[in-house]
MARTI-683733 format. One record per residue (C-alpha): x, y, z; residue in three letters. Coordinates in steps of 0.2 Angstrom, whole numbers, plus 5000, padded with zeros to 4 digits. Example, Ala and Ser with C-alpha at 12.3 -4.5 7.8 and 13.67 -1.06 7.14 Angstrom:
BEGIN
506249785039ala;506849955036ser;
***
This chain:
BEGIN
496148464955unk;496848624962unk;498048624977unk;497148624994unk;498148784999unk;497248874985unk;495448824990unk;495248965003unk;495649094990unk;494249034979unk;493049064993unk;493749234998unk;494149314982unk;494549494984unk;492949594987unk;493949744979unk;494149654963unk;492449584963unk;491749764965unk;492849824951unk;492149694940unk;490349744945unk;490749924941unk;491249864923unk;489649774921unk;488649924927unk;489550044916unk;489149934901unk;487349944906unk;487050124911unk;488550214904unk;490250254913unk;489650434918unk;488150364928unk;489250244938unk;490150304953unk;491550174956unk;492550204972unk;493150024973unk;494950014966unk;496450114970unk;496850144952unk;497550314949unk;496550434937unk;497950554937unk;499050544922unk;500850494925unk;502050644925unk;502550704907unk;504350664912unk;504050474912unk;503450474894unk;504850584889unk;506150474898unk;505450314890unk;505550384873unk;507250454875unk;507850284882unk;507150194867unk;508050314856unk;509750314864unk;510050154874unk;510649994867unk;509249874864unk;510149734874unk;510149844889unk;508349904887unk;507749724885unk;509049614893unk;509449544910unk;510349634923unk;510749594941unk;509349514950unk;509349674962unk;509149784947unk;510249904937unk;511649974949unk;511450154942unk;509550144945unk;509750094963unk;511150224965unk;509950364958unk;508550314970unk;509750294985unk;510350474982unk;508650544981unk;508150454997unk;509750525006unk;509350695000unk;507650695007unk;507850595023unk;509650615028unk;510050435026unk;511650355019unk;511050225007unk;512050154992unk;511450054978unk;511849904988unk;510449945000unk;509149934987unk;508349794977unk;507149844963unk;505549734963unk;503949704953unk;502949834963unk;502649834982unk;501749674982unk;503249584975unk;504349684988unk;503349625002unk;503449444997unk;505349464995unk;505449525013unk;504349385020unk;505249255010unk;506849315016unk;506349325034unk;504949205039unk;505049015043unk;503548905044unk;502548945060unk;503349105064unk;502149255066unk;501949415057unk;500949555065unk;499749675056unk;498649815062unk;496849815058unk;496149885047unk;497449825034unk;497649775016unk;497049595016unk;498349535004unk;499549545018unk;498749385025unk;498949295008unk;500749355007unk;501149285024unk;500349115021unk;501349105005unk;502849055017unk;501748965030unk;501949105042unk;500549145054unk;499649315053unk;499249395069unk;497949545069unk;498049695081unk;496349765085unk;495949935077unk;495950095087unk;494250155081unk;494450325090unk;495950385080unk;496450245068unk;498250265074unk;499150105079unk;498450015093unk;500049995103unk;499249925119unk;498549775109unk;500049765099unk;501249745114unk;500049605121unk;500149515104unk;502049515103unk;502849345108unk;504349245105unk;503649185089unk;503549355082unk;504649375067unk;504049535058unk;502749675059unk;501949765044unk;501449945044unk;500750045030unk;500950235030unk;500050335024unk;498750205027unk;497550105016unk;496150105019unk;495950245032unk;496950385024unk;497750415041unk;499650455043unk;500450375058unk;501250515067unk;503150525073unk;502550505091unk;501650335086unk;503150275076unk;504350315091unk;503250225103unk;503150075091unk;505050075090unk;505250075109unk;504149925111unk;505049825098unk;506749865105unk;506149815122unk;505449645115unk;506949615105unk;508049625120unk;506749515130unk;506649375117unk;508449385112unk;508149385093unk;507749515080unk;505949575076unk;505949655059unk;504849805055unk;504249805036unk;503549975032unk;502449975016unk;502450145009unk;501650154991unk;500750314996unk;502250405004unk;502150554993unk;500250574995unk;500050675011unk;498950835014unk;498850985025unk;500650975030unk;500650805037unk;502350725038unk;502650545035unk;504050475046unk;505450385037unk;505550235048unk;507350175046unk;507850335057unk;506850265072unk;507150075072unk;508649985065unk;507849825060unk;506749905047unk;506449865029unk;505549995018unk;504449935003unk;503950064990unk;503050064974unk;502850204960unk;501150144957unk;500350284966unk;501650424967unk;501950414948unk;500250334943unk;501150184936unk;500150034944unk;500249934928unk;502049944926unk;502449854942unk;503949944948unk;504549974966unk;505949934977unk;506449864994unk;507749965005unk;508749855018unk;509849975028unk;511649925034unk;510949935052unk;509849785049unk;510449635059unk;511549525047unk;511249655034unk;512449575021unk;511649405022unk;509949485022unk;510249585007unk;510949434997unk;509549325003unk;508249454997unk;509049474980unk;508949284979unk;507149284984unk;506849414971unk;507449294958unk;506749124964unk;504949204967unk;504849194948unk;505049384945unk;506949364941unk;507149554941unk;506049704939unk;505649764922unk;507149844913unk;506349984903unk;505350054918unk;506850034929unk;507850154918unk;506350274917unk;506050294935unk;507950324939unk;507850474928unk;506150534936unk;506550494954unk;506150664959unk;504550684948unk;502850684957unk;501050674951unk;499850824953unk;499450814972unk;498150954970unk;497050844960unk;496950714974unk;496750854987unk;495250934978unk;494450764977unk;494850734995unk;494050895001unk;492550884990unk;492050704994unk;492450725013unk;491450885014unk;490050815003unk;489850655013unk;489950745030unk;488650865025unk;487450725020unk;487650665038unk;488950525036unk;490450505049unk;492150495040unk;493950495045unk;494650645038unk;496150585027unk;497850655029unk;498650545016unk;498450415002unk;496750424992unk;495450335002unk;494050395013unk;493550285027unk;491650305031unk;490750235046unk;489250135040unk;487550195046unk;487050025050unk;488049885059unk;488149775044unk;489149875032unk;488849755018unk;487049795019unk;487549985017unk;488649935002unk;487149844994unk;486049994997unk;487350104988unk;487249994972unk;485450054970unk;486250224966unk;487650154956unk;488850194970unk;490150064973unk;491050054990unk;492149914997unk;491549845014unk;492749865029unk;492649675032unk;493749665017unk;495049755028unk;494649655044unk;493749805051unk;491849785049unk;490649925051unk;491550045039unk;491750065020unk;493150125010unk;492950244995unk;494450264983unk;494450444978unk;495750424964unk;494350454951unk;493950594940unk;493350754949unk;491750744939unk;491450574946unk;491550654964unk;490450794960unk;489150694951unk;489050564964unk;488650684978unk;486750694973unk;486650504974unk;487550504991unk;486150624997unk;484850504991unk;485750365000unk;485850465016unk;484050495016unk;483750305019unk;484750325035unk;484650495042unk;
***
């Protein structure tokens, strides 16, 4: 018999993954070119050539015991130093290798932060819509997830409801910028206001409230949108990053956590997070890909690929009559369902082999998410099917 703690997960298995499996079934039946799967944020853009070249060179030149062996639970010092240097160049920070912990992607990084910070019964605030795995991660440590209602006018952070939800039990706040699922970039003004509220409440409650900034889409910003680096605005900030999207390496599971010296009790916090990385079962981030990303810390995927997909899909759907949030970052299009029950709309899309994820999977019903990190041909070929779908509603 499975643990009772796992039973809710069986009932609420990820709608995104279930839609992905549905896509595989439909592709086998109709052919991959006739199925328009916008379910999973799985980058279609190849990893930069530098990654492959770095891996080959590492395998040729480095000692096998280094490539395949253990290292510090925080990761190779020279890898962390290279990434810290790149961050300092871009954001004017003063990080060293001691401020970074290499993790098994951003998911592992978030778990490291929460295990380090959260005691049973303490609250972690998230802003709807949000990546629903946040709830699972918080429950891993018997924390309590608190949802802030969405601002459906702008999909910036709803800071009025946020301030009302803060209380003495609040231990941490998670934000995601650029944002999954809406594609919104939280502005500097929003981040400044968020920081002001947190500083005021820290003083009122007499204890630290930690801001965890989840940033796997940091490099994917369009039309000149600037993504604020949050440690510059609020001292008790931890930054979680992944190379899954910026370098198209989701299966390699490589990322990091930044814990600045300005964080309260930073030395103990960094040590505790390093231990959390080990005792979570990950032990350390994969060694070969650590060495590769250190050499490619300044590499980028082809942003124009995503931008063309973004513009084509957004313009095509709005022309059909759909209401969409114009994405400034990430690779998601957030579309208002033409009927109150967005699951009904999702099911209607399946008639045309269009696979979308319902907004209720992100705690924001009435919308659907489309991941446009697919081939350009998939975008173009889907538009006639979206036109057929639109005729059912407009």
